[in-house]
N, C-alpha and C positions, 0 to 999 in steps of 0.2 A: 629808806633808811633801814635796810635789813640788818644793819649793824646793831640796832637797838630793838630789843624785843620786850614789849611791855607784858606784864602779867595780864591774863584775860580780864580780870576785874579792873585793873588800871586802864587797860586799853579800851574797855567798854565805856568807862567813864569819860575818857578823853575823846573817844569817837562821838559820844553823845553831845559833847560840847562843840566839836567840829561840825557835826551835821546840823546843828542848830543855826550855823552861820553860812553853810554852803547851799544856799537856797536853790540854785539852778540844778544842782545834782539831785536833790531830794524831790523836786517837782517833776522830774522826768518820768513819763509813764512807759517809756520804752516802745512806743508805738509810732514814733516819727518815721518819715520816709527813710529807708535804708538802715534803720536801727536794728541791732541784733540784741535781743533780750538774753541775759545770762542770769540763771538762777543758781545761786551757790547755797549748798546745804552742807551739813557735817559729813555726809558720805557720798556726795555727788556734785556734779557741775553740768548743768544742761543748758543748751542754747536753742533759740527759736528758729535759726536758719543755719544751713551748712554752706551756703554760697552767698557771696556779696560782691558787688562791683568794686573795682579798684577806685581809689580816691579817698575821700574822707569817710571813715567808718566810725560809727557810734555804737559803743557797747553800753546798754542800759542794764546795770547790775542790780540785783536784789539779793540780799543775804537773808535766806529763810532758815539758816541754821542757828545753833545756840552759841557759836564761837565767832570771835572777830576773824575776818578772813581778808585775803588779798587776792586780786585777780590780775592776770597777765595776758597780754597778747604777744606771743613769741614768734619771731621770724623762724624760718626753717632751720637756721643754724643756732637756734636757742638764744640769740640776742633778743633783748626786750624792745618791742615796738611801742608798747604803752603799758602802763600799770596803774593800779590804785591799791594802796595799802590801807589797813585800819578801817575796814568796812564793818561796822558793828552789826550785831544781830538785829534783824528787823529794819535795817536801813537800806537806802538805795544810793547808788553813785553812777555817774555818767563818765565814760572814758571815751575820748575822741582821739583818733589816730589817722595819719595819712599813710596809706599802704599801697604797694604795688601788687601785681598779680603773683599768685603763688600759694603754697600750702602753709597754713599757720596753725598754731595751737592756742586754744583758750585754756588757761590753767587757773583753777580755784584752789587756794590753800587754806582750809579751815585751821584756825589756831596759828596761822602764818608760819607753819613749819611743815617739813616733809616734802614729798614729791607732789602732793596734791592730786587733783582729779582733772583729766584732760578731755578736751573735745577738739577734733580737727575741723577746720573750716577751709574753704577754698575762696581765694580772692580772684575774681575773673577780670579779664581785660588787660591791656598791656601798659596802661599809663596810670599815673596818680592824678590827683587833683591839679587843675591848672594853677600856675603861680604867676603873680605879677612881678615885674622887675623889682618892686619894693620888697616883696617876699624873698626873692633870690638874694637881694642885698642883705637883708636881715640874717638869713641863714649863713651867708658867706662871712659876715662880720662876727657872728656868734661862733662859727667854727674857728676863726682866728683867735677869738677870746679864749675859748676852751683850750686850744693848743698852748697859748701863752701861759695860762694858769698851770698847766702840767709842766711846761718847761721851767717856770719859775719855782715850782715846788721841789723839783729834784735836788738842787743844791741845798735847799733848806732841810730837806729830808736827810741828806748826806751828813749834815752837821749833827742832826739828832741821832742817826744810826751809828755814826762814828763814836759819839759820846757814850752810847749804850755799850757798844763793842769794847770800848776802853774801860768800862766799869765806872765812868765818871757820872755819878747820880745827879749832882747839881747842874752840870753842863747839859745833861740830857733833859732835865726838868725845864731848864730855861729855853731849850730849843723845841720842845714838844709841840706846844700849841701853834707856834708860827709855821711849823712844818705841815700843818693840816689845813691852813686857810684856803689855799688854791683848790684842794680837794673839796672842801665844804662849799665853795662857790659853784662848783660844777658837778656835784655828786650824781645827779640823775643821769648824766652822760656816762660816767664811770659805771654806774649800776646797770646801764643798758647792756653791757657785755656779759653780765651774769656771773662770771667766775672771778672777777677781780675784787669786787667789794667784799665778798666773804673772806678773802685772804688778808685784806689790809685794814678793814674797818668794822670787824665783827665784835659784838659784845659777848661776854661769856655765856649769858643766858640765851643767846641766839644760835649756839652750836647745835648742829644736827648730830645724830648718833654716829659715833666713830670719827667725827671731824676733829682735827687738831686745831687748837686755838693759836693763831698767829696774828701779827699786825700791831697797829698802834695801841689798841686798848689792852692787849696782853702785856705790852711793855709799860703802859700807863699804870696798870695794877702793880707791877713789880716796883715801879719807882715811888709811888705814893702810898700804896697799901702795905706791900711787903717790905719796902724800904731797903731793898737789896737787889743786886744784879748778879745772878749766878751764871754758871756756864751755859745753861739752857737759854736764858734771856739774851746773853751776849751773842749766842749763835743765831738767835732769831732776828737780830738787827740787820745783817746783810740780806736776809730773806725778805724783810720788809722793803728794803731798798730795791732789790731785784724785782719785786712785784710792782712797785711804783714805776720802775723803769719800763716794765711791760705796759703799764697804763699809758705812760708818756708816748710810747711808740704806737700804740693802737688807737689813741683818742682821735687821730686824724681820719680813721676809717668809720667813725660812728655815724649812724644814720640820723641825720638832723633835718627836721622839717619845721615849718612855722608852728604847727600844732604841738610837736614834741617840745619846742622851746616854751610854749605857753603852759603845757602840762608840767614841764620840768620846774617852771617857776612856782606853780602851785604845790608841787611835791616838796620843794624846799621849804615853803611855809608850813606844810604839814609836818615836816621833820622838826621844825622849830617847836611846833605845838606839842608833838608827841615825845620829843626827846630832850630838847634844850630847856624849855620852860619848866619841865618836870625835874630837871637835874639828872635824868637817866643817862644821858650821853657820856658826860665826863664825871662819872660818879666818884672817881678817886682824885683827880687833879682839880676838879671844880673850875675848869676853864670853859664852861658851857657858853658864856657870853661871847667869847671869841668865835666859837663855832656858830653861834646865833648870828653874829654880825656877818660872817662869811656867807651863811645861807641867805640872809637878806640881800647882801650885795649881789649874789648870783641871780636871785630872783629879779632884782631890780634891773640888772643888765639885760636879761631876756626881755623884760617888759619895755625898756627904753628902745631896744632894737625893733620891737613889734609895734611900738606906739604910733608911728606914722600910718600904719595900716589900720589899727584899731580905732584911732581917733576919727578916721573918716566914717567908719561904720557905727561907732558908738561913742560919741564925744563925751557923753555924761559918764560913761565908764572910765575913760582915761582921766577925766577930771577927778573922779573919786580915787583912782589909784594914785595919782600924783599927791593928793592930800594925805592918803593913808600911809604911803611910803615915807613922806616927809615927817609925819607924826611919829611913826615907829623909829625912824632914825634919830629924831630929836630925843626920844625917850632913852634910846640906847646910849646916847652921848652922856647921859647922867652918870653912867657907870664906867667911864674911862677918863684917863688923865687929860687928854685933849683930843680934838677931832681927827688927828692924823695918827694917833697912837693905837696900838692893839694891846695896851696894858689895861685890861678890864678888871673890875672888881671880882674877886673870887666868889663863885656863885653860892657857896655855903654861907656867905655873909649877906646875901640878899634875902630879906624877910618875906614872910607870907603875903603881906599886903602888896609889896613891890612886885612879887612874882605874879600876883593876880593882875596888877596893872600891865605888866608885860604881856601876859596871856590875852588880856582883853584887846590890846593893840594889835597883836598877831591875828586874832580872830576878826577884827575890824578890817584888816587888810586881806585876809584869806577869802572873805565873801566876794568882793569884786574881782579878786584875782582868779577865782574859780570860773569867771565868765570871760576871761581873756581869750581862750581858745575859740569860743563861739564868735566873739567879735572879730577875730582874725579871719575866720573862714566864711563870713557872711557873703 
């Protein structure tokens, strides 16, 4: 969720809560077979190895700096093979990816901004990890799901952008949240391209130096905070639609693996914890619970497709995930008109105690979900 940038203080507090429940990540010592240790500091990013065999690669990350950081494994064309955001000072995280032979970059971004610090690594050998027919089926069905979400988003986005371009504030407000649901369900795939997410889903406090602010949240601010649509905002509407059309056309080329599906599910829960529960994501429209539901639905879809594999390797884990997904969905149902509606309570009307209850339910799900990638690759 590079669209939402927490302040260092807020992020550190949020990360502390997350790391308390992501046990498998924090217990990793980075010394497992094939593991690559990554040490992130405020002014450097070092790796323990420069060559690894193709297949399942594990990055054991330790943040020894004073800032919240994020770490990426990038393909040669700058697409994201794997990532982990919001790694707090003094904490560890484990990133698992399935990669082919080639040159890759490990990137650490202290403060979660700027170009960061890079290390090149080589992945040797010609093949990735072996996949079972069940794995191939899960990947194929997830690819179909992601494409369907993009295809269904475009007409909804057109309703929104046409309303903005026409200067119809009320129609644009009505169409805004629904136009984002498909994106929220599949956001890790969209983020993997690197250049699309900053154009369409960036928050104002996530802007890099010299970067123009475009996308949904630029228009959200105009609609709810500024309460007006000037010439600049109207001109940005077709730009958003064009960028989403680019996403729709490119999503079929995304690199999707069983581990990226599992990691993506966990990323979606992290986004809920660091952006939706805090009210940071939709700070003007307060439609956070709609995004929240979309993130949970996307995470659950990945899990359900991987469940036949994970249940054989770790039945206790899938039993826990079934329970925690059901619990979180039941809790979310309290905030909408009916179970088929996306009319959720405005998040500014959700009190502190209720937000805490939502946060606790997310954390209870995040812990077992953080172990899904390992269960799939056993």
